[in-house]
C-alpha positions in Angstrom: 12.0 15.1 59.5 8.9 13.6 60.4 7.7 13.4 64.4 7.9 10.4 66.2 4.9 9.9 68.5 5.3 6.9 71.1 1.8 7.1 73.3 -1.1 5.9 71.7 -4.1 7.1 73.8 -6.9 4.7 72.4 -6.8 1.1 71.1 -10.0 0.0 69.8 -10.6 -2.8 68.1 -8.2 -2.5 64.9 -8.2 1.6 65.5 -5.8 3.1 67.1 -5.9 7.1 68.3 -2.7 9.2 68.9 -2.4 12.9 69.4 -0.4 14.5 66.8 -0.6 18.1 64.0 0.0 18.2 60.5 -1.6 14.9 59.6 -3.4 14.4 56.4 -6.4 12.3 56.2 -5.6 9.1 54.2 -1.8 9.4 55.5 0.0 6.1 55.9 2.1 5.7 59.6 4.6 3.1 60.4 4.1 1.2 63.9 7.2 0.0 65.4 6.8 -2.4 68.4 8.8 -5.5 69.6 6.8 -8.2 67.7 7.2 -5.9 64.1 6.4 -3.5 62.2 2.7 -2.4 60.8 1.7 0.3 58.5 -1.3 2.3 59.2 -3.5 4.4 57.3 -5.6 7.5 58.9 -8.9 7.6 58.5 -10.1 10.0 61.1 -8.9 13.8 61.7 -10.4 15.4 65.3 -8.8 18.4 66.1 -5.3 17.2 66.9 -6.4 13.0 67.8 -6.0 11.6 64.9 -7.7 7.8 64.8 -5.8 5.0 62.2 -6.7 2.1 61.0 -4.1 -0.5 61.8 -3.5 -3.1 58.2 -2.8 -6.2 60.5 -5.5 -5.1 63.6 -4.5 -4.3 66.7 -2.5 -8.0 67.7 1.1 -6.7 69.0 0.3 -3.4 69.4 0.9 -1.9 72.6 0.1 2.0 74.0 3.9 2.6 74.0 4.6 1.3 70.7 6.5 3.9 68.4 4.6 5.6 65.7 5.9 7.7 62.3 4.1 9.4 60.1 5.1 8.7 56.5 4.3 11.9 54.9 2.4 10.1 51.6 -0.9 7.8 51.1 -0.5 4.5 50.2 1.7 4.2 46.9 1.8 1.5 44.4 3.9 0.4 41.3 2.3 1.6 37.7 4.5 0.0 35.2 4.2 -2.4 32.4 5.6 -5.3 35.2 2.3 -5.5 36.8 0.6 -7.5 34.1 0.2 -10.8 34.6 0.6 -10.7 38.3 -1.3 -10.7 41.3 -1.5 -8.3 44.2 -2.6 -7.9 48.0 -4.5 -5.3 49.2 -1.4 -3.6 50.7 0.1 -3.6 47.1 2.5 -6.0 48.0 2.6 -9.4 46.1 0.7 -12.1 46.2 1.3 -14.4 43.5 5.4 -15.0 45.3 7.0 -12.9 42.8 9.4 -10.1 43.3 8.2 -6.7 45.0 7.2 -3.9 42.2 8.9 0.0 43.4 9.3 1.3 39.9 6.7 4.2 38.6 5.2 4.4 42.4 2.1 6.7 42.3 0.2 7.6 45.2 -3.8 6.7 45.5 -6.8 8.4 46.3 -5.4 11.0 43.8 -8.5 13.8 42.8 -11.1 13.2 39.8 -10.0 14.9 36.5 -10.9 17.7 35.4 -14.4 17.5 33.5 -12.4 20.2 30.7 -9.7 17.2 29.7 -13.1 15.0 29.0 -14.5 13.6 25.8 -18.4 13.1 25.5 -18.3 8.6 25.3 -18.5 7.4 22.2 -16.9 4.1 21.3 -18.3 0.8 22.3 -16.5 -1.9 24.4 -17.5 -5.3 22.6 -18.1 -8.2 25.2 -19.7 -11.5 23.2 -22.1 -11.3 25.6 -25.7 -10.6 24.0 -27.7 -9.2 26.2 -25.2 -6.5 26.7 -23.6 -5.5 23.3 -26.8 -6.0 21.7 -29.6 -4.5 24.4 -27.2 -2.5 26.9 -23.8 -1.5 25.6 -20.8 -0.4 27.1 -19.6 2.1 26.4 -15.5 3.5 27.0 -15.2 5.5 30.0 -18.6 4.5 31.3 -19.3 3.9 35.0 -22.1 1.0 35.4 -22.6 -2.0 38.0 -23.8 -5.5 38.1 -27.1 -5.7 40.5 -27.0 -9.5 41.5 -27.9 -11.5 44.8 -26.0 -14.4 46.5 -25.7 -17.3 44.6 -26.2 -16.0 41.0 -22.9 -16.3 39.0 -21.6 -13.0 38.4 -18.2 -14.5 39.5 -18.0 -16.3 35.8 -19.9 -13.4 34.0 -17.2 -11.5 35.6 -14.5 -13.3 34.5 -16.3 -13.5 30.3 -16.1 -10.0 30.7 -12.8 -10.0 31.9 -11.3 -12.6 28.9 -13.8 -11.6 26.2 -13.8 -7.0 26.4 -12.1 -5.9 23.8 -10.0 -3.2 25.5 -6.1 -3.1 26.4 -5.8 -3.4 29.5 -7.8 -5.4 32.1 -7.4 -4.4 36.3 -9.5 -7.0 38.7 -10.1 -5.4 41.8 -11.5 -8.7 43.9 -12.8 -7.6 47.8 -14.1 -10.1 50.5 -13.4 -13.1 48.0 -13.7 -16.5 49.2 -10.3 -18.4 48.5 -11.9 -20.4 46.1 -13.2 -17.3 44.2 -9.9 -15.8 44.0 -8.5 -19.3 43.0 -11.0 -18.9 39.7 -10.2 -15.9 38.3 -6.9 -16.6 38.5 -7.0 -19.7 36.9 -10.0 -18.5 34.2 -7.4 -15.3 33.0 -4.3 -17.6 32.7 -6.0 -19.8 30.8 -8.0 -18.1 28.7 -4.9 -16.5 27.1 -5.5 -13.1 29.1 -2.9 -12.6 32.1 -0.5 -11.2 30.1 -2.6 -8.2 29.6 -4.7 -8.2 33.4 -3.5 -7.2 36.9 -5.6 -8.7 39.9 -5.9 -6.7 43.5 -7.5 -9.4 45.4 -8.5 -9.2 48.9 -10.2 -12.6 50.3 -12.6 -13.2 53.4 -9.5 -13.4 55.6 -7.2 -10.4 55.2 -7.6 -7.6 57.7 -10.4 -5.4 56.6 -8.5 -2.4 55.9 -7.1 -4.0 52.7 -10.4 -4.2 51.6 -10.9 -0.7 51.8 -7.4 0.1 49.6 -8.6 -2.4 46.6 -10.8 -0.1 44.3 -8.1 2.9 45.0 -5.2 0.7 44.3 -7.1 -0.8 41.0 -7.8 2.9 39.6 -4.8 4.7 40.6 -2.6 1.9 38.5 -5.8 2.7 35.8 -4.6 6.3 35.7 -1.4 5.6 34.8 -1.8 3.1 32.0 -4.8 5.6 30.4 -2.0 8.4 30.3 -0.3 6.1 28.6 -2.9 5.8 25.8 -4.5 2.1 27.1 -7.8 1.4 27.2 -8.5 0.2 30.5 -11.2 -2.3 31.7 -11.9 -2.0 36.0 -13.6 -4.7 37.2 -14.4 -4.6 41.4 -15.8 -7.3 42.8 -18.1 -6.7 45.2 -18.7 -3.2 46.4 -21.2 -4.3 48.8 -18.4 -6.1 50.5 -16.2 -2.8 50.4 -19.3 -0.6 51.9 -19.3 -3.7 54.6 -16.0 -3.0 55.6 -16.6 0.9 55.9 -19.4 0.1 58.3 -17.3 -2.3 60.3 -15.0 0.5 60.6 -17.6 3.0 61.5 -19.1 1.2 64.1 -15.6 0.6 65.6 -14.7 4.1 65.9 -18.3 4.8 67.4 -20.0 6.8 64.4 -23.4 7.8 64.5 -25.0 5.2 61.9 -27.0 6.0 59.2 -29.4 3.9 56.9 -29.3 0.1 58.1 -25.8 1.1 59.7 -23.7 2.2 57.2 -21.4 5.6 57.6 -23.2 9.0 56.2 -20.5 9.4 53.9 -21.5 6.2 51.6 -22.1 8.0 48.7 -19.7 10.4 49.0 -17.2 7.1 49.1 -18.9 5.9 46.9 -18.8 8.5 44.1 -15.2 9.6 44.8 -14.1 5.8 43.2 -16.7 5.7 40.4 -15.7 9.0 39.3 -12.5 7.9 38.1 -14.4 7.0 34.8 -12.8 9.1 32.0 -12.1 8.9 28.2 -9.4 11.2 28.4 -8.9 13.7 25.4 -5.9 13.4 24.3 -4.9 9.6 25.8 -6.6 6.5 27.0 -9.5 5.8 29.3 -11.3 4.0 32.1 -14.5 2.2 32.5 -15.9 1.0 35.6 -17.5 -2.1 35.9 -18.2 -3.4 39.2 -20.6 -6.2 41.0 -22.9 -5.3 43.7 -24.8 -7.7 45.1 -27.6 -6.5 46.8 -28.6 -8.6 50.4 -32.0 -10.1 50.0 -32.2 -8.8 46.2 -33.8 -5.5 47.8 -32.9 -2.9 45.5 -33.7 -0.4 48.6 -31.0 -1.2 50.2 -28.2 1.5 50.7 -25.5 -0.2 48.6 -27.5 -0.7 45.7 -29.7 2.3 46.2 -26.3 4.7 46.0 -25.2 3.4 43.9 -27.9 3.9 40.8 -27.7 7.3 41.6 -23.8 7.1 41.0 -23.6 4.9 38.1 -24.6 5.4 34.2 -27.0 2.3 34.8 -26.8 -1.1 35.7 -26.9 -4.8 34.5 -29.9 -7.0 36.3 -28.1 -10.3 36.9 -31.2 -12.5 37.9 -32.1 -16.5 37.1 -28.8 -17.0 35.7 -29.8 -14.3 33.1 -29.3 -10.6 32.6 -32.8 -8.9 32.6 -34.1 -7.1 29.8 -36.3 -5.5 31.8 -34.4 -4.8 35.3 -31.4 -3.3 32.8 -30.1 -0.3 31.5 -27.2 1.1 29.8 -27.5 5.1 29.8 -25.2 5.6 27.3 -26.4 2.8 25.1 -27.8 5.5 22.9 -23.8 7.1 22.4 -22.6 4.0 20.7 -25.9 1.8 19.4 -26.0 4.5 16.6 -23.0 3.7 14.7 -23.1 -0.2 14.6 -25.4 -1.3 12.0 -28.5 0.7 11.0 -30.7 -2.4 12.1 -29.3 -2.2 15.8 -31.8 0.4 17.2 -35.0 -1.0 15.2 -34.3 -4.9 16.0 -33.6 -4.3 19.8 -36.6 -2.1 20.8 -38.6 -4.7 18.4 -37.2 -7.5 20.2 -37.8 -6.7 23.7 -41.1 -5.5 23.0 -41.8 -8.7 21.8 -40.4 -10.4 25.2 -42.7 -8.3 27.1 -45.8 -9.6 25.2 -44.7 -12.7 25.5 -44.0 -12.2 29.7 -47.7 -11.4 29.6 -48.6 -14.4 27.8 -46.8 -16.5 30.5 -49.3 -14.8 32.9 -52.4 -15.7 30.7 -50.9 -19.3 30.2 -50.3 -19.9 34.4 -54.0 -18.1 35.0 -55.6 -20.7 32.5 -56.5 -18.7 29.8 -56.8 -20.6 26.3 -53.7 -20.0 23.8 -55.0 -18.3 20.4 -52.5 -18.9 17.6 -50.6 -15.2 18.6 -49.9 -16.3 22.2 -48.0 -19.6 20.9 -45.8 -17.8 18.4 -45.1 -15.9 21.5 -44.4 -18.6 23.3 -42.0 -20.3 20.9 -40.3 -16.3 20.6 -39.7 -16.2 24.4 -38.1 -19.6 24.2 -35.9 -19.0 21.3 -35.1 -15.5 22.2 -34.1 -16.8 26.0 -31.8 -19.6 24.6 -30.9 -17.8 22.0 -29.5 -14.3 23.6 -30.2 -14.2 26.8 -28.2 -17.4 27.6 -24.9 -16.5 29.3 -23.2 -19.5 27.8 -24.1 -17.4 24.8 -20.8 -16.4 23.2 -21.1 -14.4 19.8 -19.9 -10.9 17.6 -22.4 -8.3 18.2 -23.1 -8.5 14.2 -23.6 -12.7 14.9 -26.3 -11.2 17.6 -27.9 -8.9 15.2 -27.9 -11.8 12.7 -29.2 -14.3 15.4 -31.9 -12.2 16.0 -33.3 -12.0 12.9 -33.3 -15.6 12.3 -35.7 -15.7 16.0 -38.0 -13.1 14.6 -38.0 -15.1 11.4 -38.4 -19.0 12.7 -41.6 -17.0 14.7 -43.2 -14.6 13.3 -44.0 -13.2 9.8 -42.5 -9.9 8.9 -45.5 -8.0 9.2 -46.3 -9.6 12.6 -42.4 -8.3 13.8 -42.8 -4.4 13.6 -39.7 -4.1 11.8 -39.6 -1.2 9.4 -40.1 -2.7 5.7 -36.6 -1.5 4.4 -34.8 -3.1 7.2 -37.1 -6.5 6.1 -35.8 -6.1 2.6 -32.8 -6.3 3.4 -31.9 -8.2 6.6 -35.3 -10.7 6.5 -33.8 -14.4 6.2 -35.2 -16.2 3.6 -36.8 -19.5 4.4 -33.4 -21.3 3.4 -31.3 -19.3 5.6 -33.7 -19.5 8.4 -33.9 -23.8 7.9 -30.2 -24.1 7.5 -29.8 -22.1 11.0 -32.4 -23.7 12.4 
């Protein structure tokens, strides 16, 4: 039988301290008071002094309240009954549906043994050319969208949720405004993806501790589905809100701050979640795509800086487009060799020409005379941005590759494209094709 404690030694914000023994980090406790009961989670153990984060804040909590440790971590139901449902940071229904208690699993389990993993080798098609063609998303990859406030990252995340060729989508929202929550919910429902998706949402008005639970809830459910041979894509937005919640709690506990006030174990906290990405040898997979907003668009900020060391690349969303130069999927070479024979060569040629276009823009801005080659580059840059970079473009990988050839043929002669002659003879559009598509 678990002991019951009835003497709270300290109350600081939503963090309380009690003297107890035999307690585990992350363990749940139930606090009973005359005004009701509330869950709390162990967030620090200093000898026999145990600090707990109260889910609903400290309102109504007094030093004489009863504390009973439950002996387990936060649990969540992980069955197919979750599909189409929306839950909060406690794992309780936000959509007014029934409470689910079947197939419960604990959150915050260990990462998968590397011996049970396979090398990533399958591409996840998204219908977004700047991902599929130039920085392919790979199954079991962990990658983040680096962006800043005001960019359409929620719209991009929703599009990926609707279009990604996977079995299950798990969307974790942290610190969302209520209208952003409604946006995601409506897009998934109207887009016909609700039947294969689960949402765990923490809004800005919810208790801060629930924000910390969102990635763990998402990943615990994802692992259960992956073990049932499902290809799972976990979308987390926004991990900066998660880190800000860590910062807020560490400040309330008077912990010595690290860089810009964030806790010293920020890297470990992030890595513990991202390392859940896995492709099982005899089961499914977990792919993690997160959003990391950069305050002031500063890539040296502690959150994107630490994230960059952990993840396998990033998509850099800037000025409403996925930038070809700031973005890098380090695993793309594992899959784009097997898509179509022209994929790699076309990708390299188009990015090289786009770099020339950027240099030409600078020349034009400084008043240099434009040569005929410069004029071709200016046309190419405009066509490339409209035909492939625009986030409204929604075409398959092979359609995007064909469009790339069309853009090249409309702007350059074959010998100016930098492509191999064997690929030109096979894929270069004839004049009638160009006129038709133009």
